[in-house]
C-alpha positions as MATLAB code, in Angstrom:
seq = 'XXXXXXXXXXXXXXXXXXXXXXXXXXXXXXXXXXXXXXXXXXXXXXXXXXXXXXXXXXXXXXXXXXXXXXXXXXXXXXXXXXXXXXXXXXXXXXXXXXXXXXXXXXXXXXXXXXXXXXXXXXXXXXXXXXXXXXXXXXXXXXXXXXXXXXXXXXXXXXXXXXXXXXXXXXXXXXXXXXXXXXXXXXX';
ca = [
      62.796  -14.933   44.112;
      61.311  -18.307   43.268;
      61.236  -20.998   45.889;
      62.317  -24.594   45.217;
      58.753  -25.795   44.561;
      58.069  -23.110   41.936;
      61.228  -24.023   40.025;
      60.376  -27.726   40.025;
      56.693  -27.328   39.086;
      56.325  -24.554   36.529;
      52.726  -23.581   35.759;
      51.011  -24.758   32.650;
      48.220  -23.416   30.507;
      45.281  -25.616   29.534;
      42.505  -24.604   27.139;
      40.494  -25.977   24.280;
      41.221  -25.250   20.647;
      37.783  -23.677   20.255;
      38.276  -21.181   23.086;
      41.785  -20.319   21.866;
      40.427  -19.643   18.379;
      37.615  -17.545   19.830;
      40.090  -15.492   21.839;
      42.349  -14.972   18.808;
      39.450  -14.015   16.526;
      37.981  -11.548   18.966;
      41.268   -9.621   19.197;
      42.096   -9.670   15.476;
      39.191   -7.906   13.801;
      39.936   -6.254   10.486;
      37.097   -3.856    9.672;
      36.039   -2.927    6.171;
      34.411    0.526    6.345;
      31.502    0.784    3.881;
      30.871    4.496    4.491;
      28.134    6.194    2.486;
      26.852    9.121    4.550;
      27.288   11.492    7.471;
      27.976    8.789   10.086;
      31.404    8.531    8.463;
      32.587   11.457   10.600;
      31.743    9.546   13.770;
      33.439    6.443   12.368;
      36.587    8.518   11.779;
      36.346    9.907   15.325;
      36.209    6.381   16.752;
      39.217    5.390   14.647;
      41.348    8.248   16.017;
      43.699    7.970   18.964;
      41.303    9.562   21.484;
      39.100    6.447   21.507;
      41.877    3.988   20.572;
      40.162    1.021   18.955;
      43.611   -0.568   18.738;
      43.203   -1.861   22.293;
      40.305   -3.967   20.981;
      42.324   -5.352   18.089;
      40.206   -3.482   15.525;
      42.411   -0.566   14.524;
      43.599   -1.435   11.050;
      40.837   -0.897    8.499;
      41.187   -2.943    5.349;
      40.045   -1.481    2.071;
      39.505   -4.771    0.334;
      36.815   -7.210    1.471;
      39.115  -10.181    0.882;
      41.350   -9.107    3.795;
      38.634   -8.113    6.253;
      36.284   -9.983    8.528;
      34.176   -7.148    9.990;
      31.916   -5.209    7.629;
      31.045   -1.812    9.109;
      28.075   -0.462    7.114;
      28.109    3.225    7.963;
      25.287    5.348    6.572;
      22.356    5.168    4.209;
      22.011    2.317    1.714;
      19.735    2.900   -1.253;
      18.409    0.269   -3.643;
      20.887    1.231   -6.343;
      23.788    0.602   -3.922;
      22.349   -2.635   -2.491;
      23.968   -4.956   -5.099;
      27.376   -3.424   -4.348;
      26.959   -4.052   -0.614;
      25.817   -7.610   -1.270;
      28.824   -8.262   -3.531;
      31.250   -6.929   -0.926;
      29.666   -9.154    1.718;
      29.978  -12.193   -0.550;
      33.674  -11.486   -1.192;
      34.574  -11.570    2.500;
      36.072  -14.785    3.819;
      34.457  -16.769    6.628;
      34.140  -16.120    9.519;
      32.707  -12.643    9.012;
      30.618  -10.244   11.012;
      28.452   -7.256   10.079;
      27.772   -4.110   12.088;
      24.968   -1.695   11.153;
      26.402    1.677   12.182;
      23.760    4.338   12.861;
      20.028    4.700   12.358;
      20.126    4.709    8.544;
      21.987    1.397    8.254;
      19.903   -0.148   11.034;
      16.410    0.879    9.980;
      16.537    3.314    7.063;
      16.695    6.301    9.397;
      14.385    9.212    8.844;
      14.121    8.423    5.133;
      10.606    7.230    4.337;
      10.799    6.787    0.586;
      11.085    4.093   -2.041;
      14.807    4.574   -2.759;
      16.190    3.800    0.717;
      16.647    0.276    2.034;
      14.840    0.074    5.384;
      17.737   -1.553    7.206;
      20.599   -3.594    5.791;
      19.219   -6.695    7.481;
      16.949   -6.942    4.426;
      20.092   -7.689    2.360;
      22.720   -9.299    4.587;
      22.705  -10.796    8.105;
      23.615   -8.267   10.797;
      25.425   -9.259   13.982;
      25.359   -5.932   15.852;
      23.225   -2.793   15.577;
      24.559    0.586   16.751;
      21.707    3.051   17.328;
      21.895    6.816   17.000;
      21.983    9.552   14.430;
      24.966    9.732   14.532;
      25.978    7.251   17.216;
      28.348    8.462   19.896;
      31.852    6.959   19.863;
      31.217    5.446   23.298;
      28.234    3.557   21.851;
      30.417    2.243   19.039;
      33.062    1.023   21.487;
      30.359   -0.622   23.624;
      28.994   -2.410   20.535;
      32.516   -3.497   19.581;
      33.031   -5.022   23.029;
      29.660   -6.813   22.811;
      30.597   -8.166   19.378;
      33.895   -9.433   20.781;
      32.000  -11.171   23.594;
      29.710  -12.827   21.041;
      32.692  -13.922   18.918;
      34.388  -15.459   21.966;
      31.245  -17.341   23.028;
      30.215  -18.584   19.577;
      31.062  -22.027   18.232;
      34.258  -21.795   16.208;
      34.216  -23.625   12.887;
      37.491  -25.527   12.740;
      37.084  -28.281   10.156;
      35.108  -28.289    6.925;
      33.347  -31.449    8.137;
      31.751  -29.279   10.828;
      30.119  -27.169    8.150;
      32.987  -24.821    7.382;
      30.692  -21.804    7.346;
      29.686  -19.794   10.350;
      25.994  -19.700   11.225;
      24.346  -16.412   10.302;
      21.057  -14.867   11.391;
      18.054  -15.772    9.257;
      17.233  -13.235    6.535;
      13.677  -12.091    5.850;
      12.348  -12.797    2.338;
      13.232  -10.142   -0.227;
      10.556   -8.092   -1.893;
      10.896   -8.696   -5.608;
      13.382  -10.898   -7.413;
      16.957  -11.859   -6.663;
      19.581   -9.099   -6.671;
      21.997   -9.394   -9.586;
      25.559   -8.876   -8.271;
      27.350   -9.373  -11.584;
      29.215   -6.392  -13.003;
      27.093   -4.742  -15.671;
      28.850   -3.465  -18.772;
      27.751    0.019  -19.864;
      25.570    0.172  -22.950;
];
C-alpha cells in the first residue's frame, strides 16, 4: 500500500541519451555467424537453450550482414576466403562489432602455412578475441558479457556531425596490394 507521499511524488528516471543508447545497443546484438570450420559445433552449442544467449540479447542470428551488427568469425580464414569476409564486414551497418571465435580466427591456429590468414585482425578490426581450440561455451558467454560492457562504456555516435562512424581499432598494414572485393565473373 502506498502512503500519501509516494502517491504525490512518483519517482522519475533520469539518464543521458548516450547511456540509454549504450544500454539499448548492448542488449540488442544481432550476430552474423561466419562459420568456416570445426568451431561451428561450439557456436551451435552456445546458441542452444542450455547456455541461453537470449538473456544477453544475442539469440537471433541474422543471415544477412545488412541486418546484423555483430560479426562472429568462427573458424579458419584462408587467403581465398579473405575478400568474402572483408565484403561481409563492409556491408554491415554502423555500429558494428567483430568477435574472433577460436584460435584459428584469432591467430591462424595450428596452421603454419601460406594459405591461412594468421588472425582476422590482419583484415578487419577485432573487438573481442575468444581463445581456445575449440573455445568452451562458458568462455564465449564471458566474452559476450565483456563485449556488452565495452559497448555500454563506449561513446555512442548519435549525430553525423560527431563523425557518424564508430571508432575501430587500428589495422596493421597489409602484406601485398589491396584486396579486391568486387564480384568476379567466371571466365
